[in-house]
C-alpha positions in Angstrom: 30.8 -93.1 49.8 29.5 -89.7 48.7 29.8 -86.8 51.1 27.2 -84.1 51.5 27.1 -80.8 53.2 25.9 -82.6 56.4 28.7 -85.1 56.5 30.5 -85.3 59.8 34.2 -85.4 60.2 36.1 -88.6 60.9 38.6 -88.7 63.8 41.7 -87.9 61.8 40.1 -85.3 59.6 38.9 -81.8 60.4 35.7 -80.3 58.9 36.3 -77.1 57.0 33.4 -75.0 55.9 33.4 -71.8 54.0 30.2 -70.4 52.6 30.6 -72.6 49.6 32.8 -75.6 50.4 32.1 -78.1 53.2 34.7 -80.8 53.2 37.2 -82.6 55.4 40.9 -82.0 55.5 43.7 -82.8 57.9 44.5 -80.2 60.6 47.7 -78.9 58.9 45.8 -78.3 55.7 43.0 -76.6 57.6 45.5 -74.2 59.1 46.9 -73.4 55.7 43.4 -72.8 54.3 42.4 -70.6 57.2 45.2 -68.2 56.2 43.1 -67.1 53.2 39.6 -67.5 54.6 37.3 -64.9 53.3 39.3 -64.4 50.1 38.2 -67.4 48.2 36.9 -66.9 44.6 34.2 -69.6 45.1 32.7 -67.3 47.8 32.5 -64.4 45.4 31.0 -66.6 42.7 28.6 -68.1 45.2 29.6 -71.7 44.3 28.2 -74.4 46.6 29.7 -77.9 46.7 26.8 -80.2 47.3 28.5 -83.6 46.8 32.1 -84.7 47.0 33.6 -88.1 46.6 36.7 -89.3 44.7 34.4 -90.6 41.9 32.1 -87.5 41.6 32.1 -83.9 42.8 29.0 -81.8 42.2 28.6 -78.0 42.7 26.1 -75.3 41.8 26.5 -71.7 40.9 23.9 -69.0 40.4 23.7 -67.1 37.0 23.0 -63.9 39.0 26.2 -62.0 39.8 28.1 -64.2 37.3 26.9 -62.5 34.1 28.7 -60.8 31.2 27.4 -57.5 29.9 24.6 -58.9 27.8 23.0 -60.7 30.8 24.3 -64.2 30.0 26.3 -66.4 32.2 29.9 -65.4 31.7 32.1 -68.1 30.1 34.8 -67.4 32.6 32.3 -68.2 35.4 31.8 -71.6 33.9 35.6 -72.0 33.8 35.8 -71.1 37.5 33.1 -73.6 38.4 34.8 -76.3 36.3 38.3 -75.7 37.8 36.9 -75.6 41.3 35.2 -79.0 41.0 38.1 -80.6 39.2 40.6 -79.2 41.8 38.5 -80.6 44.7 38.3 -84.0 42.9 42.1 -84.0 42.4 42.6 -83.1 46.0 40.4 -85.9 47.1 42.4 -88.3 44.9 45.8 -87.0 46.1 45.2 -86.6 49.8 46.9 -86.5 52.2 50.3 -85.9 50.8 49.8 -84.6 47.2 48.5 -81.2 46.3 46.8 -80.6 42.9 48.2 -77.9 40.6 46.0 -77.1 37.6 48.1 -77.3 34.4 45.4 -77.2 31.7 41.7 -76.2 31.5 39.7 -76.4 28.3 36.0 -75.4 28.1 33.5 -75.8 25.3 30.5 -73.5 25.7 27.3 -75.1 24.2 24.6 -72.6 25.1 24.0 -69.6 27.3 22.2 -69.5 30.7 20.3 -66.4 31.5 18.8 -67.1 34.9 18.6 -69.6 37.7 21.4 -71.9 38.7 23.9 -74.1 36.8 25.2 -77.4 38.1 28.6 -78.9 37.4 29.3 -82.6 37.7 33.0 -83.7 37.8 34.1 -87.2 37.1 37.6 -88.7 36.6 39.0 -89.5 33.1 42.5 -90.5 34.4 44.0 -90.6 37.9 47.6 -91.5 38.1 50.3 -91.0 40.7 51.4 -87.6 39.3 48.7 -86.5 36.9 44.9 -86.5 37.1 42.4 -85.4 34.4 38.7 -84.8 35.0 35.7 -84.0 32.9 33.2 -81.4 34.1 29.7 -81.1 32.6 27.8 -78.0 33.4 24.1 -77.9 32.8 21.2 -75.5 33.5 18.1 -76.2 35.6 16.4 -78.0 32.7 19.5 -80.4 32.4 20.5 -78.7 29.1 24.3 -78.7 28.5 25.9 -75.3 29.1 29.6 -76.2 29.1 31.8 -79.2 29.0 35.3 -78.8 30.4 38.4 -80.9 31.0 40.9 -80.1 33.8 44.4 -81.7 34.1 46.2 -81.4 37.4 49.7 -82.2 38.4 49.7 -84.0 41.8 52.8 -82.6 43.6 54.1 -84.1 46.9 53.7 -81.7 49.7 54.1 -81.9 53.4 51.7 -79.6 55.2 53.1 -80.1 58.7 
């Protein structure tokens, strides 16, 4: 079942919303996340998570405020969007006792974006007990490919309590 920004929390999960990421976590994780509230890179990049599910995570990011010197979307901004979506997907896969740690990110940039918003769609390539790999396709508002990325995460056991 896909979750959207209007999804309500289940009894054992707690809804966490920053300016960009509405999703559910257990109360111990929420407490840990609150420690760094207001310092999240996704807030600075103005990334919005619009759909999250273990099979698919979707987010958007404006080109404005994420440009390089020549007015184009910065390639590093695409990498931030890709790693954000892949990390959320890995977290959804590993919950509640495994925490994702990114170990490799590769990005191929296909064309530049100069305005509007880009959308990233993350889907799993492999999800094991200790390693998960995701493909992230980023496109512009005309559905033209901007970047294709692959993120591999180590899923490490962690007790949040």
